[in-house]
C-alpha positions in Angstrom: 160.7 -8.4 145.6 160.3 -4.3 144.8 163.4 -2.4 144.2 163.3 1.3 143.8 165.7 2.8 141.7 166.1 6.7 142.6 167.9 10.0 143.5 167.7 12.8 145.7 165.0 15.8 145.8 163.3 12.9 143.8 159.2 13.6 145.4 157.9 9.8 143.2 160.7 8.6 144.7 159.4 9.4 147.8 156.2 8.0 146.5 156.8 4.4 145.6 159.0 4.3 148.7 156.1 5.1 151.0 153.7 3.8 149.2 155.6 0.2 149.4 155.1 1.1 154.0 151.8 2.3 154.2 151.8 -1.6 152.4 154.1 -3.4 154.3 155.3 -4.5 150.8 159.2 -5.6 151.5 162.3 -3.5 148.9 164.9 -2.1 148.6 165.2 1.7 147.2 168.7 2.1 145.6 169.9 5.8 145.7 171.5 7.2 142.9 175.6 8.5 143.2 175.4 5.9 146.6 174.3 2.3 144.9 174.3 3.1 141.8 176.6 5.9 138.7 174.6 6.3 135.6 175.6 3.9 133.9 174.6 1.2 135.6 171.3 2.6 135.1 170.5 3.1 132.0 172.5 -0.4 131.0 169.1 -1.5 133.7 166.8 0.8 131.9 167.6 1.9 128.7 164.6 4.2 128.1 164.2 5.8 131.3 163.5 8.9 130.9 163.0 9.6 134.3 162.9 8.3 137.8 162.6 6.3 140.2 162.5 3.7 137.5 161.4 0.3 139.6 162.0 -3.4 139.4 159.6 -6.8 140.7 160.5 -9.5 141.1 163.3 -8.6 138.9 160.8 -7.0 135.8 161.0 -3.1 135.1 157.1 -2.5 135.1 158.1 1.6 134.8 157.9 4.8 137.4 155.8 5.4 140.7 152.8 5.1 138.6 153.5 1.7 137.4 154.0 0.9 140.5 150.5 2.5 142.0 148.7 0.4 138.9 150.5 -2.6 140.6 150.0 -2.6 143.8 146.2 -2.1 142.3 145.7 -5.3 139.9 147.8 -7.8 141.8 145.9 -10.7 142.9 
């Protein structure tokens, strides 16, 4: 399961959702200030510097480009 933690007006958040939809990947999108707050975000991703932050099977993989790499390299 892919979890995307994003925010409003975030083009890379939209790209991450589109990558999942285009490739029929199951995902959940969580929105800043609706599903979590900044404190919860930094508790989950202490070294995060950008949005989105993405987890695959409960493990943080990074942002959108990391999701792209994960998808291209999965077996």
